[in-house]
C-alpha positions as CSV (number, residue, x, y, z in Angstrom):
1,X,-86.4,-74.7,-23.1
2,X,-88.8,-71.8,-22.9
3,X,-86.8,-69.1,-24.8
4,X,-87.2,-65.4,-23.9
5,X,-89.0,-63.6,-26.7
6,X,-90.2,-60.1,-27.5
7,X,-93.1,-58.8,-29.5
8,X,-92.3,-57.7,-33.0
9,X,-92.7,-54.0,-32.1
10,X,-90.4,-54.2,-29.1
11,X,-87.1,-53.4,-30.9
12,X,-86.8,-49.9,-32.3
13,X,-83.6,-48.2,-33.4
14,X,-82.6,-45.2,-35.5
15,X,-81.4,-47.5,-38.2
16,X,-85.0,-48.1,-39.3
17,X,-85.2,-44.5,-40.5
18,X,-82.1,-45.0,-42.7
19,X,-81.5,-46.8,-45.9
20,X,-82.4,-50.5,-45.9
21,X,-79.3,-52.7,-45.6
22,X,-79.5,-56.2,-47.0
23,X,-76.2,-57.8,-46.2
24,X,-73.0,-57.2,-44.3
25,X,-71.3,-56.6,-47.7
26,X,-73.1,-53.2,-47.8
27,X,-71.3,-52.0,-44.7
28,X,-67.8,-53.4,-45.4
29,X,-65.1,-53.6,-48.0
30,X,-63.1,-56.6,-49.2
31,X,-59.5,-56.5,-48.0
32,X,-58.2,-60.0,-49.0
33,X,-59.3,-62.8,-51.4
34,X,-57.7,-66.0,-52.6
35,X,-58.7,-69.2,-54.2
36,X,-56.7,-72.4,-54.0
37,X,-57.5,-76.1,-54.4
38,X,-61.2,-75.5,-54.6
39,X,-61.6,-73.2,-51.6
40,X,-62.4,-69.5,-51.9
41,X,-61.5,-67.4,-48.8
42,X,-62.4,-63.7,-48.5
43,X,-62.0,-61.2,-45.7
44,X,-64.1,-58.0,-45.4
45,X,-63.3,-55.1,-43.1
46,X,-66.2,-53.0,-41.7
47,X,-66.4,-49.4,-42.9
48,X,-65.2,-47.1,-40.2
49,X,-68.6,-45.3,-39.8
50,X,-70.3,-48.7,-39.0
51,X,-67.8,-50.5,-36.8
52,X,-64.4,-51.9,-36.0
53,X,-63.9,-55.5,-37.0
54,X,-64.2,-57.9,-39.9
55,X,-66.0,-61.0,-41.3
56,X,-64.4,-63.8,-43.2
57,X,-66.1,-66.2,-45.7
58,X,-64.7,-69.6,-46.7
59,X,-66.6,-71.5,-49.4
60,X,-66.1,-74.9,-51.1
61,X,-68.4,-77.7,-52.4
62,X,-71.7,-76.6,-50.9
63,X,-70.2,-75.4,-47.7
64,X,-69.9,-71.8,-46.4
65,X,-68.2,-70.9,-43.1
66,X,-68.7,-67.3,-42.0
67,X,-66.7,-65.8,-39.1
68,X,-67.8,-62.5,-37.8
69,X,-66.0,-60.4,-35.2
70,X,-67.0,-56.7,-34.8
71,X,-67.9,-53.9,-32.4
72,X,-70.6,-51.8,-34.1
73,X,-70.7,-48.0,-33.8
74,X,-74.4,-47.9,-34.3
75,X,-77.4,-50.2,-34.2
76,X,-77.6,-52.2,-37.4
77,X,-80.5,-54.0,-38.9
78,X,-80.2,-56.4,-41.9
79,X,-83.3,-57.1,-43.9
80,X,-83.7,-59.5,-46.8
81,X,-84.7,-62.9,-48.1
82,X,-82.7,-66.1,-48.5
83,X,-83.9,-68.0,-51.6
84,X,-81.8,-71.1,-51.2
85,X,-82.6,-74.0,-48.9
86,X,-79.8,-75.0,-46.6
87,X,-78.8,-76.6,-43.2
88,X,-77.4,-73.9,-40.9
89,X,-75.4,-74.0,-37.7
90,X,-74.8,-70.8,-35.9
91,X,-72.6,-70.2,-32.8
92,X,-72.9,-66.9,-31.0
93,X,-69.8,-66.6,-28.9
94,X,-70.4,-63.0,-27.9
95,X,-73.2,-60.5,-28.4
96,X,-77.0,-60.4,-29.0
97,X,-79.2,-60.6,-32.0
98,X,-82.9,-59.9,-32.5
99,X,-84.1,-62.1,-35.2
100,X,-87.5,-61.5,-36.9
101,X,-88.8,-64.1,-39.4
102,X,-91.9,-63.6,-41.5
103,X,-94.6,-66.0,-40.5
104,X,-93.4,-66.3,-36.9
105,X,-95.3,-64.1,-34.5
106,X,-92.6,-63.2,-32.0
107,X,-89.0,-62.1,-32.2
108,X,-86.2,-64.5,-31.3
109,X,-83.7,-63.2,-28.8
110,X,-80.3,-64.9,-29.7
111,X,-77.8,-64.4,-26.9
112,X,-74.1,-64.9,-26.1
113,X,-73.0,-68.5,-25.7
114,X,-75.9,-70.0,-27.6
115,X,-76.3,-71.9,-30.8
116,X,-78.8,-73.3,-33.2
117,X,-78.9,-76.1,-35.8
118,X,-81.8,-75.7,-38.3
119,X,-82.9,-76.5,-41.9
120,X,-84.0,-73.2,-43.5
121,X,-86.2,-72.8,-46.5
122,X,-87.1,-69.5,-48.2
123,X,-86.5,-67.4,-45.1
124,X,-87.5,-63.7,-45.2
125,X,-87.0,-61.3,-42.3
126,X,-84.4,-59.3,-40.4
127,X,-81.5,-59.5,-37.9
128,X,-80.8,-56.5,-35.6
129,X,-77.5,-56.0,-33.8
130,X,-76.7,-53.6,-30.9
131,X,-74.0,-50.9,-31.0
132,X,-71.0,-50.9,-28.7
133,X,-71.3,-54.6,-28.0
134,X,-68.8,-57.1,-29.4
135,X,-70.4,-59.4,-31.9
136,X,-68.6,-62.7,-32.4
137,X,-70.2,-65.5,-34.4
138,X,-69.4,-68.5,-36.4
139,X,-72.1,-69.5,-39.0
140,X,-72.0,-72.6,-41.2
141,X,-74.3,-73.2,-44.1
142,X,-74.6,-76.6,-45.8
143,X,-76.3,-76.9,-49.2
144,X,-78.6,-79.7,-50.2
145,X,-75.7,-81.2,-52.2
146,X,-73.5,-81.3,-49.1
147,X,-76.4,-82.9,-47.1
148,X,-76.9,-85.5,-49.8
149,X,-73.1,-86.2,-50.1
150,X,-72.9,-87.0,-46.4
151,X,-76.2,-88.8,-46.3
152,X,-77.4,-86.5,-43.5
153,X,-81.1,-86.6,-44.5
154,X,-81.0,-90.3,-45.4
155,X,-79.7,-91.2,-41.9
156,X,-81.2,-88.5,-39.7
157,X,-84.0,-86.9,-41.8
158,X,-82.5,-83.4,-41.1
159,X,-84.8,-81.6,-43.5
160,X,-87.8,-82.5,-41.3
161,X,-86.3,-83.1,-37.9
162,X,-84.4,-79.8,-37.8
163,X,-86.9,-77.6,-39.7
164,X,-87.4,-74.1,-38.4
165,X,-91.2,-74.5,-38.1
166,X,-90.7,-77.6,-35.9
167,X,-88.2,-75.9,-33.6
168,X,-89.2,-72.3,-33.6
169,X,-89.9,-72.3,-29.8
170,X,-86.9,-74.2,-28.7
171,X,-84.2,-73.9,-31.3
172,X,-81.6,-72.1,-29.2
173,X,-79.2,-74.3,-27.1
174,X,-76.2,-73.4,-24.8
175,X,-72.7,-73.9,-26.2
176,X,-71.2,-77.1,-24.7
177,X,-67.6,-77.5,-23.9
178,X,-66.8,-79.8,-26.9
179,X,-68.4,-77.2,-29.2
180,X,-66.4,-74.4,-27.7
181,X,-63.2,-76.4,-28.2
182,X,-63.9,-77.0,-31.9
183,X,-64.8,-73.4,-32.5
184,X,-61.6,-72.3,-30.8
185,X,-59.7,-74.6,-33.3
186,X,-61.5,-73.0,-36.2
187,X,-60.9,-69.5,-35.1
188,X,-57.2,-69.9,-34.5
189,X,-56.4,-72.0,-37.5
190,X,-53.9,-70.5,-40.0
191,X,-53.9,-73.1,-42.8
192,X,-54.5,-72.2,-46.4
193,X,-55.5,-74.0,-49.6
194,X,-56.1,-77.8,-49.5
195,X,-55.1,-78.1,-45.8
196,X,-57.6,-75.4,-44.9
197,X,-60.3,-77.1,-46.9
198,X,-59.7,-80.5,-45.3
199,X,-59.5,-79.0,-41.9
200,X,-62.7,-77.0,-42.2
201,X,-64.7,-79.8,-43.6
202,X,-63.5,-82.2,-40.8
203,X,-64.5,-79.6,-38.1
204,X,-67.9,-79.0,-39.7
205,X,-68.6,-82.7,-39.8
206,X,-67.4,-82.9,-36.2
207,X,-69.9,-80.2,-35.1
208,X,-72.7,-81.9,-37.1
209,X,-72.0,-85.2,-35.5
210,X,-72.0,-83.6,-32.0
211,X,-75.4,-82.0,-32.7
212,X,-76.9,-85.2,-34.0
213,X,-75.6,-87.5,-31.2
214,X,-76.5,-85.1,-28.4
215,X,-80.0,-84.0,-29.6
216,X,-82.1,-86.4,-27.4
217,X,-79.9,-86.0,-24.3
218,X,-79.8,-82.2,-24.4
219,X,-83.6,-82.0,-25.1
220,X,-84.4,-84.0,-22.0
221,X,-81.9,-82.3,-19.8
222,X,-82.8,-78.7,-20.9
223,X,-86.5,-79.4,-20.4
224,X,-85.8,-80.5,-16.9
225,X,-84.0,-77.3,-16.0
226,X,-85.9,-74.2,-14.8
227,X,-84.2,-71.3,-16.7
228,X,-82.0,-70.3,-19.5
229,X,-79.7,-68.4,-17.1
230,X,-79.2,-71.5,-14.9
231,X,-78.4,-73.6,-17.9
232,X,-75.7,-71.2,-19.1
233,X,-74.2,-71.2,-15.6
234,X,-74.0,-75.0,-15.6
235,X,-72.3,-75.0,-18.9
236,X,-69.8,-72.5,-17.5
237,X,-69.0,-74.9,-14.7
238,X,-68.5,-77.7,-17.3
239,X,-66.1,-75.4,-19.2
240,X,-64.2,-74.5,-16.0
241,X,-63.6,-78.1,-15.2
242,X,-62.7,-79.3,-18.7
243,X,-60.5,-76.4,-19.8
244,X,-57.7,-77.2,-17.3
245,X,-57.7,-80.6,-15.8
246,X,-54.6,-79.9,-13.7
247,X,-56.8,-77.8,-11.4
248,X,-59.1,-79.5,-8.9
249,X,-62.1,-77.3,-8.3
250,X,-64.1,-77.6,-5.1
251,X,-67.9,-77.3,-5.2
252,X,-67.7,-74.2,-3.1
253,X,-65.2,-72.5,-5.5
254,X,-67.4,-73.4,-8.5
255,X,-70.6,-72.2,-6.9
256,X,-68.9,-68.8,-6.0
257,X,-67.6,-68.3,-9.5
258,X,-71.1,-68.6,-11.1
259,X,-73.3,-67.3,-8.3
260,X,-75.2,-70.4,-7.2
261,X,-75.3,-72.1,-3.8
262,X,-73.7,-75.5,-3.4
263,X,-76.9,-77.5,-3.2
264,X,-78.5,-76.0,-6.4
265,X,-75.2,-76.4,-8.3
266,X,-74.8,-80.1,-7.4
267,X,-78.5,-80.9,-8.0
268,X,-78.9,-79.1,-11.4
269,X,-75.5,-80.2,-12.8
270,X,-76.6,-83.8,-12.3
271,X,-79.9,-83.2,-13.9
272,X,-78.4,-81.5,-17.0
273,X,-75.3,-83.8,-17.5
274,X,-76.5,-87.0,-16.0
275,X,-73.6,-87.3,-13.5
276,X,-72.3,-85.5,-10.5
277,X,-69.6,-82.9,-10.8
278,X,-67.1,-85.3,-9.2
279,X,-68.0,-88.1,-11.6
280,X,-67.8,-85.7,-14.6
281,X,-64.3,-84.5,-13.5
282,X,-63.0,-88.0,-12.8
283,X,-64.2,-89.2,-16.2
284,X,-62.4,-86.4,-18.0
285,X,-59.2,-86.9,-15.9
286,X,-59.1,-90.7,-16.6
287,X,-59.8,-90.2,-20.3
288,X,-56.9,-87.8,-20.6
289,X,-54.7,-90.0,-18.5
290,X,-55.4,-93.0,-20.8
291,X,-54.6,-90.9,-23.9
292,X,-51.3,-89.7,-22.4
293,X,-50.4,-93.2,-21.3
294,X,-51.1,-94.6,-24.7
295,X,-49.8,-91.8,-27.0
296,X,-47.0,-90.1,-25.1
297,X,-43.7,-91.0,-23.3
298,X,-44.4,-88.7,-20.4
299,X,-43.5,-90.3,-17.0
300,X,-46.4,-91.2,-14.8
301,X,-45.7,-88.5,-12.2
302,X,-46.0,-85.9,-14.9
303,X,-49.2,-87.4,-16.2
304,X,-50.6,-87.3,-12.7
305,X,-50.0,-83.6,-12.4
306,X,-51.5,-82.9,-15.8
307,X,-54.8,-84.5,-14.7
308,X,-55.0,-82.8,-11.4
309,X,-53.1,-85.1,-8.9
310,X,-50.1,-83.6,-7.1
311,X,-49.3,-86.9,-5.6
312,X,-48.7,-89.7,-8.2
313,X,-49.7,-92.3,-5.5
314,X,-53.1,-90.8,-5.3
315,X,-53.4,-90.8,-9.1
316,X,-52.3,-94.5,-9.3
317,X,-55.0,-95.4,-6.7
318,X,-57.7,-93.5,-8.6
319,X,-56.7,-94.9,-11.9
320,X,-56.6,-98.5,-10.6
321,X,-60.1,-98.0,-9.1
322,X,-61.5,-97.2,-12.5
323,X,-59.4,-99.4,-14.8
324,X,-58.6,-102.3,-12.4
325,X,-54.9,-102.0,-13.1
326,X,-52.1,-99.5,-12.4
327,X,-51.2,-96.8,-15.0
328,X,-47.8,-98.5,-15.5
329,X,-49.4,-101.8,-16.2
330,X,-52.0,-100.2,-18.4
331,X,-49.2,-98.6,-20.5
332,X,-47.1,-101.8,-20.8
333,X,-50.1,-104.0,-21.6
334,X,-51.1,-101.6,-24.5
335,X,-47.6,-101.6,-25.8
336,X,-47.5,-105.4,-26.0
337,X,-50.8,-105.7,-27.8
């Protein structure tokens, strides 16, 4: 993916004339803190002169999860150096960042609905944020002990395969639907103590697994697509379909929602995801139908509505075409095994 970049001198704000700011701690104050069962959680509120919002930090056993949600009142530039080596995942849900890294010639433009997965060593540079734009990000840092404990380098050579120098020109990827679902779970979770710790570690490992297993597929697909903007639109279509399976979207409806013509949408969706929109939607519907048949007592007519079929007869026909048996028989066969 050819990422948009700007020359180092392209971003100028009044903040450069002010006192150097090294971390977000310098523009915020701690409002809550607790430590329980090995996890430390702290919440910081931004000082009123800088913005409205907060950031939270959860830390335990070589893992740090930072959740940032703020609207800044002025442009902000953080400058500094990270001395520790770590594997970092970042998910920019809203906003834009201008990232400058010493030793890399051009600025990195990090935009809404993008993410990266990189191993960082002795990083020195700056991150600039725009005022009056909501900034919402989830950032996860994994220490070398965490990497070793979960055998990430042993199995996937993450220190080399995901190094910044190797991926500086194509490190930013669009947020996929599965990633968005996991992030939503993290952002809305209310657990504390041991349950919080277990939950966060499981979600981090889920995100890591998702990155590792989709690396080759995404790289091929994104290289085949003509622009970053188009890729984002295609992921929006994926999200529209998967977020509510009870709705059957037509190609025309989807194309109007994202501003593409029908032909381009159908062609580029298949290039990126390896299947047609219809095939993708059917696959999701049947996956959910199988789960409901196996793990719930819902009647078949209700399941058919939940997966987008107003008529249970049509659902039964579609299910049988995929599975070779009716939903009723599928459920009874599984119960008898």
